[in-house]
N, C-alpha and C positions, 0 to 999 in steps of 0.2 A: 504494500500500500504506500502511496506517495505521502510524504509528510503533510502536504496541504490538505489531502483527503482525511488523514487522521485528525488533523486540527479541526476540520469542519465537523467530523463526527463527535469530537469531544465537546463541541459547543451545544449539542442537542440536549435539552433538558426534558424531564418527564413530569407530568402533572397528574394528580389524582382528581378525576372529574366525577362529581356527584350530581344527580338530577335535582332540579328544583321541585318545590311543591306547587301543585295547581291550586285553584280557588277552593277545591273541595278538601284540601289538606292531604292529598295523595301525591306521591312522587310522579312527576310527568316525564317519562322516558321518551316521549314522542318529540320533545323539543330538540332542535339541532344541538349538537354537542357544544357549539360555541355559546349556547345559552345556559349550560350547566355551570355549577359552582366549581371553581378551580382552586386547588390547593397544591402548593409546591413552589418552585420546582425542586426536583431531586435529580441526582446525576445519572441514574440508569433506570431502565424498566424493572430490573431485578430489585433495586432499592424501593421503587414505588410499590411493587407487588408485596414486598416484605412488610412495608408500613401498612398497607391495606390489610393484609392477613393478621398482622400483629394487633391492629385495631379491634378485630373480632375477638381475639383472646382477651384483650383488656376489658372490653365491654361486657364480656361474659363472666368476668371475675367479680364475685360479690364484694370482695375487699376493695377493689378499685372503684366500684359503684358507690360504696359507702364513703370512700375517700373523696370522690368527686361531688357527692350530694350537696355539700355546703356551697360549692362553686357553680351550681346550676344557674342561678340568676346572673352571675357574671358571665358565664359561658353563653347564655342566651343573648345577653347584651352585646357581647363581642360578635356573635354571629349576625345579629341585626346590624351592627356597624359595618361588618365586612360585606354583607349581602343585603343592602337596604330595601331592595324590591322583593324580598323573599317573605313568604308567609310561613311561620313556624307554628304548626297546630298543637304540638305536644303541650299538655297542661300538667300532667302528673309526672312524678319522677320516673315511673316505669315507662310511661309514654315517651318521655324525653329520651331515655336510653334505647328504647325499642326503635324510635325513629332514626336515631343516629346509626344504630346497627343496620337497619334496613338501607340507609343511604350507602353504607359500605358494601352491602350485598349487591347493590345496583351500580356501584362505582366502576370506573374504568381507568386504567393507567394509559395515558396518551402522550405521545411524543409532541414536543412543542412545534415540530414542523408538519404535524398532521393537518392536511387540508380541511378537515372537518372543524378545526378550531377557528378558521377564518369566518368572519361575520356572515350571518345569513339574514 
């Protein structure tokens, strides 16, 4: 591989894309990927997938849920700040964690040069 090609590949980042909620409070996977919520970047697809799968394990751990419980209002406020046009329907603690877990189930790791990320 030529050095300039290797350098170009090194510049590619990966994002964890999660679908937005629709007006009924359900995840809308029919939206173009460019409209999904974007987290990242990370250096590789492997790292993105690792973080995605690690999130499942963390959210399924009762000790982690208990540890995060006092932070739920702050986490909701941060999500509202990052994604101001988003409707977050979860009201209870269980709903909150279940909706986050569902978002990771539906999420995708996408390269920043993926044409689906271009505005639609």
